[in-house]
C-alpha positions in Angstrom: 17.1 -21.8 17.3 14.5 -23.9 15.5 14.0 -27.4 17.1 12.9 -30.6 15.7 9.4 -30.2 16.5 9.3 -26.7 15.0 11.0 -28.0 11.7 8.1 -30.8 11.6 5.6 -28.1 12.2 7.3 -25.8 9.4 7.5 -28.7 7.1 3.8 -30.0 7.4 2.3 -26.3 7.1 4.2 -26.0 3.8 2.8 -29.4 2.5 -0.8 -28.5 3.5 -0.9 -25.0 1.8 1.1 -26.0 -1.2 1.5 -29.8 -1.5 4.6 -31.3 -2.6 6.7 -29.7 -5.2 5.9 -31.0 -8.6 2.4 -32.5 -7.6 -1.0 -31.2 -7.8 -1.4 -27.9 -6.4 -4.2 -28.2 -3.4 -7.5 -26.3 -4.5 -7.5 -22.5 -3.3 -7.0 -18.9 -4.1 -3.3 -18.3 -3.7 -2.0 -14.7 -3.4 1.2 -14.4 -4.9 3.5 -11.7 -4.6 5.7 -10.7 -7.7 8.8 -8.4 -8.2 8.4 -4.6 -8.1 11.2 -4.3 -10.6 14.2 -6.9 -10.4 12.9 -10.2 -11.7 15.3 -12.0 -9.3 13.2 -10.6 -6.4 10.7 -13.7 -6.6 10.6 -16.5 -4.5 11.1 -20.2 -5.2 7.7 -21.0 -3.8 5.9 -18.2 -5.8 7.6 -20.0 -9.0 6.3 -23.2 -7.9 2.8 -22.1 -7.5 2.6 -20.1 -10.5 4.0 -23.2 -12.4 1.4 -25.6 -10.8 -1.7 -23.5 -10.7 -4.7 -24.6 -12.8 -5.2 -20.7 -13.8 -3.2 -17.4 -13.3 -5.4 -14.4 -12.6 -3.5 -11.3 -13.4 -3.8 -7.6 -13.8 -2.1 -7.4 -17.2 -1.5 -10.7 -19.2 1.3 -9.0 -21.1 3.3 -7.9 -17.8 2.8 -11.3 -16.1 3.7 -13.1 -19.5 6.9 -11.8 -19.5 7.6 -12.8 -16.0 6.6 -16.2 -16.6 8.7 -16.6 -19.7 11.6 -15.4 -18.2 11.5 -18.6 -15.8 10.3 -20.8 -18.8 6.9 -21.2 -17.1 3.8 -22.1 -19.1 0.6 -21.2 -17.3 -3.1 -20.4 -18.4 -3.3 -16.7 -17.9 -6.7 -14.7 -17.2 -7.1 -10.9 -17.0 -8.6 -10.0 -13.5 -8.4 -6.5 -12.4 -10.6 -3.5 -10.8 -12.2 -3.1 -14.1 -13.4 -6.7 -14.1 -17.1 -7.3 -13.5 -19.3 -9.4 -11.4 -19.5 -12.1 -14.1 -15.9 -12.5 -14.3 -15.6 -12.8 -10.4 -18.3 -15.3 -10.4 -16.7 -17.2 -13.0 -13.6 -17.5 -11.2 -15.2 -18.2 -7.8 -17.3 -21.0 -9.5 -13.8 -22.5 -10.6 -12.5 -21.9 -7.2 -15.6 -23.9 -5.6 -15.2 -26.7 -8.0 -11.6 -27.5 -6.8 -9.5 -25.5 -8.9 -6.0 -23.7 -7.7 -6.2 -20.2 -8.8 -2.8 -17.8 -8.5 -3.7 -14.2 -8.1 -1.2 -11.8 -9.1 -0.7 -7.9 -9.7 1.6 -6.4 -12.2 4.1 -5.8 -9.5 4.3 -6.6 -5.6 1.9 -7.9 -3.4 -1.8 -8.5 -4.5 -4.5 -6.4 -2.6 -2.0 -3.7 -1.4 -3.1 -0.8 -3.8 -3.8 -3.5 -6.2 -7.0 -5.5 -7.4 -8.2 -8.5 -5.8 -10.0 -7.4 -2.5 -13.5 -8.3 -4.0 -12.4 -11.8 -5.3 -10.5 -12.7 -1.9 -13.7 -11.5 0.1 -15.9 -13.6 -2.1 -13.5 -16.7 -1.7 -13.4 -16.5 2.0 -17.3 -16.1 2.3 -17.5 -19.4 0.2 -15.1 -21.3 2.3 -12.4 -21.4 -0.3 -8.8 -21.7 1.1 -6.9 -18.5 0.7 -3.2 -19.0 0.7 -0.6 -16.2 1.0 2.8 -16.7 -0.8 4.6 -13.5 0.4 7.2 -11.5 -1.4 8.2 -8.2 -2.8 6.2 -5.2 -1.6 7.1 -1.6 -2.5 5.6 -0.2 1.1 8.3 -2.3 3.0 11.0 -1.4 0.4 10.2 2.1 0.8 10.3 2.1 4.5 13.6 0.3 4.7 15.3 3.0 2.7 13.6 5.9 4.4 15.8 6.0 7.4 12.5 6.8 9.3 11.1 4.8 12.3 9.8 1.4 11.1 8.7 0.2 14.3 5.0 1.6 13.7 3.7 2.6 10.3 0.5 3.3 8.3 0.2 2.6 4.6 -2.4 5.0 3.4 -2.3 4.1 -0.3 -2.6 7.1 -3.0 -3.7 10.5 -1.8 -6.8 12.0 -3.6 -5.7 13.9 -6.9 -7.8 17.0 -6.2 -6.1 19.6 -3.7 -8.9 20.2 -1.5 -9.7 16.5 -0.9 -5.8 15.9 -0.7 -5.5 18.4 2.2 -8.5 16.8 3.9 -6.9 13.6 3.9 -3.6 14.5 5.3 -5.2 16.5 7.9 -7.2 13.2 9.0 -3.9 11.6 9.6 -1.9 14.4 11.1 -2.0 13.1 14.7 -1.5 9.3 13.9 1.5 8.3 16.0 3.2 6.4 13.3 5.3 6.6 10.1 3.0 7.1 7.0 3.5 5.7 3.8 1.7 6.9 0.6 2.1 6.1 -3.1 2.0 8.8 -5.7 2.4 9.8 -9.4 5.1 11.8 -11.0 3.0 14.7 -12.2 1.3 15.0 -8.7 4.3 14.5 -6.6 5.3 18.2 -6.1 1.9 19.3 -5.1 1.5 16.3 -2.8 4.7 17.2 -1.2 3.7 20.9 -0.8 0.3 19.7 0.9 1.9 17.4 3.1 4.5 20.1 4.2 1.8 22.7 4.8 -0.3 20.5 6.8 2.0 18.5 8.7 4.7 20.9 9.3 8.6 20.5 9.1 8.3 16.6 9.5 11.5 14.4 8.1 10.5 12.5 5.0 11.8 10.4 2.1 10.6 10.0 -1.7 11.6 6.4 -2.7 11.5 5.9 -6.5 11.8 3.1 -9.1 13.0 0.7 -6.1 14.9 -2.4 -7.3 15.4 -0.8 -10.8 18.0 0.6 -12.7 17.4 4.0 -11.7 16.7 3.4 -8.2 16.6 6.8 -6.1 15.7 7.5 -2.3 15.9 11.3 -1.4 15.4 12.3 2.3 15.1 15.8 3.9 12.1 17.7 5.5 8.9 17.8 3.7 9.2 21.4 2.5 12.8 20.8 1.3 11.6 17.9 -1.0 8.6 20.0 -2.2 11.1 22.5 -3.1 13.4 20.2 -4.8 10.6 18.4 -7.0 8.8 21.6 -7.7 11.9 23.1 -9.4 12.6 19.6 -11.5 10.5 17.8 -14.3 8.0 15.3 -12.9 9.9 12.2 -12.3 9.1 9.0 -13.8 8.5 5.4 -12.3 6.6 4.0 -9.4 7.0 6.6 -6.3 6.5 6.2 -2.4 6.6 9.0 0.0 7.7 8.2 3.3 6.7 10.7 6.4 8.2 10.6 9.9 5.6 10.4 12.8 4.3 13.6 14.5 5.8 14.9 17.7 4.9 13.2 20.7 2.8 16.2 21.9 0.9 16.4 18.8 0.2 12.5 18.8 -1.1 12.7 22.4 -3.7 15.6 21.3 -2.3 18.3 23.3 -1.1 20.4 20.1 -4.8 20.6 18.7 -4.6 24.2 18.1 -1.7 23.7 15.7 -3.4 21.2 13.8 -6.5 23.3 13.2 -4.3 26.2 12.3 -3.0 24.1 9.7 -6.3 22.6 8.5 -8.1 26.0 8.6 -5.4 27.1 6.1 -7.0 25.1 3.4 -10.5 24.1 4.7 -13.8 25.2 6.0 -14.4 25.3 9.8 -16.5 22.5 9.7 -14.3 20.3 7.6 -11.2 21.3 9.6 -12.9 20.6 12.8 -14.3 16.9 11.5 -10.7 16.2 10.3 -8.8 17.2 13.5 -11.1 15.4 15.8 -11.0 12.2 13.9 -7.0 12.5 13.8 -6.7 13.6 17.4 -9.6 11.3 18.8 -10.9 14.3 20.7 -14.8 15.1 20.9 -16.0 16.6 17.9 -18.1 19.4 19.8 -15.1 20.4 21.6 -12.9 20.7 18.4 -15.4 22.5 16.5 -15.9 25.2 19.2 -12.1 25.7 19.3 -12.1 25.7 15.5 -14.7 28.5 15.6 -12.5 30.5 18.1 -9.4 30.1 16.0 -11.4 31.2 12.7 -12.8 34.1 14.4 -9.4 35.2 15.8 -7.8 35.0 12.2 -10.5 37.4 10.6 
């Protein structure tokens, strides 16, 4: 239950960060979450900030323009994405230092989460500019919710590498992490990514969440191997995709099952790479894991 003092603290905090609605927005960089599909999934505070900001820096002015038009907001837009150079970042930082309010948005979801903005954020923080989060929609959290997998501890690992060898190495490095894993993936690579996850991680429960909050929203659940087979036999799906993978069995997470991890890693990696990946994932000494990897590799010949 929120007491009077707590309500006063909340009210004062909101005024400090965003000012009074309709008035001037205090200077700073505002990280504004936008809908991942359904335009109704935007907060009242986000709309207020977008309306009052001196400038909206966005990944694609066409995408953000449609969102603002839907809510009748007229704002000055400037493109800012991962292809923006140092000069563009310096110009934005100069405006922030001069006292401007800049709202940073991505095409969908929360800025910085597999989206542009980190370099600008870091530069602003180092320059002493106020950085204000305006939270909202997130594909990571939405996928975790519908996966029916343990949500109490999770690791978001972004996109897996596109090349098979690098992808398997990245997966092996995460094999012993004692948490649910969340990845983003593209439709054309989905089946191959699921196959590599199944081969490296074994029969873990998983879910593929696609087009969340949109018309063709879909969540498929099963083992990694089953999901890999399903998507291998179907045309590549369209839209935004997240893969959610259940945590390892307790004994694997504790490092007791190093041999199993090495067996899986050696199926697709050299002895040196497999040992390095398993040592990093399990926390066991590199020399010890390398010696064991040599023994397993010799036995398999």
